N, C-alpha and C positions, 0 to 999 in steps of 0.2 A: 924790440919790443918787448911793451909791461907783458911777466909771468902773465896777469890775470886781464880781463874785462870787465871791469864793473866802473855803472856808475852812479853818480852820486845820489841819484835816485833811491838805485837798490838797495845804498843807507838806509834811505830814507824811510822805506818800507821795512825792508829788516827791525828797525826800529821797534814802526809801528806793531810791528806783528809780535814781537817779543814784549812791548806793552801789555799788549792786547790777552799774551795767553799769560804772565803773568798772574794776572787776578784772576785766576780758575786754581780754583784747589785743586788737591788731592782724591782720586776715585778710591774706593771700598780695593779694589784691589787691582796688581800691573795689567793684568788682560782689559777690565775696564779703562784703565785710565790709558791703555795705548790705543783702544780702539777710540773712545773720546778726543785725544788727544790729534790722532790722524783726518779725522773726520771734522776736527774744529779746525784746522790747517787748513786743511781744502777748502772748505766753508770759507776763510780770511782772501784767501785768491778769487770769489764766487766775482761776473763782471769783468775779470782781468783779459783784456784783449787775446785772441787767438791771432798769433803771429807765426809761420810756420819757419824753417831755418835757419832759426836763432843763431845753431850754432856753427852754421858755416861762413863766420864774418873773415875771421883770420888766414895768411896764408897759411901757416902754419901752425898746425891742431895744439890748442893752448884751451885752458880750460876758460868756458863761458859761463857766467851770473847773471839772469838776467831777468828776476821777481816780476819784472812791468809788461810782459810779453809769454804768451807760451802758449802749446802746442801740447798733444795730449803725452806725449811721453816728458817732458820737459816739467809736466802741472806734477806729473808722479815722483821725481826726480827729487822737486824742492820739496814736495808733500814730507815722503820719508825724511831727507837730509835735516828739514827745519825742525823736525819733530826729533830726531835722536841730539841735534844742538841743544833743544830744551830740555830735555831726559835726563843729557849731560850736566845744566848747568855751565853750557860755555853761551854764551849772547852773543856773541860777536862774528862780524862778518871771517874772519878766516877759519872760523869754526866751521862757518858753512861749506865755504871754498874746501876743504876737509873733506868732507863728508859725502857735497859731490861729486870730487872728483875719485873718490873711495865707490859709489853705485855707477858713475858714469863710464869707469875705465877700469880695463883689461886688469884686475888685481887693483889697482887704483893707481897703477901707471900710467903716464901721458908717453907715447912711443910714437909721434906718426898718426897718422890717419885710422890705421887699421887696430889701433889698442883702442877708439874706443867703441861701446858696444850697441851695433847698428842695430846688425838684427834684436826683435827681442827677445827672442826665443833664447838666443844667447846672455845678452842681462839675465833671464832667470836662471842661468844656469852659474853663472860666474857668482849673482850676487845669494845663488843658494850658497853654494860654495863658500862663500865668505861671511857668510853671517850675519844676513840682513836679513832674509826675508826664507821661510819656509812654501813651498810648493806643496800644496794639498789638496789639490787636483784627484790625485790616485785614495787619498785616503778617505774623501766626501764623496766615491764611486764612481771616480772618472774613467773614460775606455781609453786604450790606448790608441798612441797616432807618431806619426813621423813626418816630418817634415823634406822641402825638398828644396830648400833655399841656394837663390843663382842670382837674383835679379842684381848683384852691386858688380857681380865678377865680369857676368855676362854683357852691360849696359855699363862701362867704366868713363866713356863718353857723358852721360849724364851728371860725373860729379867732377869737381871744382881741382880735388886732392888729387882725383887719381890719373887727370892729363897730365898724359908724363911721364909715370911713376907704376913701368911694369911692377915692379918688386911689391911693392903694394896691390895691385890686384891680384902677385902671386900670396899674400898673406890672406889678404880675405879667401881666393880660395879656399884655403886651405882653413879657415875656421867654418864658413860655408860647410866644407866636407866633415870637422866635425859636429857640429848641427846634423848633420842629415844621416849620425851616424845613431846620433843616440832617440830614447825615445821617450818620447810627453809625452801625458791624460791631461784629456780634456772632458769637457758633460755637453755632451752633444746639444744644439735648441733645444731638440721636444725633452728634455729632461732635465733643463732649466729650475721651472718650476718645484719640481719636487725636490729640490735641492736648494731650494732657498735659506732652509732655516740652519742651512751648516755650513751660512757661509753669514763673515760676520761684519759691519759697517766698518768698515777702514780696510777690506781686504781690496788690495791692488784684483782687478777684473780683465783680463785680455782676450781678446776677439781673436777667435783662431777662422783665419781666411782660407776659402777656397781657390783664391788671386795665381797665377801661373809666376811660381820664385819665390812666395811671400810665402808668410808663417805666421803672422799674428797683424790687422792689420790697424787697433784701435785699441786704446788702455782708457782706465776710470778706476773712480776707487767706491767701492762696492757703495749702498747707505740706503739701511731700512728707516722709510717712514713709516707712519703710521699703516697706509693704505698699499704699501708696495715694496717691493727689490728696487729700487732702485741705483744712479749707481752719478755719480759728481766726475765734468771730464769737463778737456778744450774739445766745445765742440768746435770742427767746421763749418757744418749749416748756419751756427746762433753766432758764430765767430766771437766766441768769448769763453769764459768757463761757468759753466752752468751746473743747476741739478737737472738729471734727463728728466724731462716728463713723462718717459715711457718707462714701465719696469722694465730691467734686463732683460729677462724672456722676449720679452714684445721688441727691445730693440734689434736684438737677433736676428729674429723674425720679417724685421721689417727692411732687413739688405740681404739682397740677395748670395752675395757674393762669405758672409755671415755663419759658421758652420760649428758655432759653439764656446765655449769660453774654457780660459783657465784661469783659476783662483789662487790668490798668494796671499799667504799674510807675513804682515811685516812683523819680525821682535822686536 
């Protein structure tokens, strides 16, 4: 099998993205430039169809590039990867692949299904360690929280890649134990509004869940409008990438299993 799964349409979308972005001038500061580029990149994908499980198409684990269909995590990954590729001045599919692999897999190394960062808390830990982003939640007044993730190892029958692979299940269990030993920080639901001015457009918003065995149920990209702090995300309900009509605080309050948010800042 090919080392990568890339459709010709993805190349067309990539070229359209770089063509659109190259017409923007640089901003007065690095921070503002980064914030602006992340939002422009996220807005580039507005109306892109929401499709789940696009990374599960191969029998053996390999990098998948799909700019045509996105879920909440692949939107965030592609926005970061494209912004990094653009900022480096390397406007090629090869650079996008390199960035995606570094973000999506533990230390950028593909070594079977367990090497992908399936739990978003694990994704946070690895991408923080590797200098992609900083978890700023504690800095802006977050409260400590620990997770008890186990849903993957507890239900291996739900995952094609784990069937008949007890070695993979054991590796997943070890990853879960590491996550569960960590202390994270989150902004509780009733304190999100008071922290809104400390959250920038372009920050990654992670929605903490109370669902058993899980850590984070959804992710998106913070976006300040004239009226509110909302976010751009691949919405399961809308079936496409949208600017959510609700504020982040109202979105969290409207979903019973959401307990608060974690805030990440891309470097």
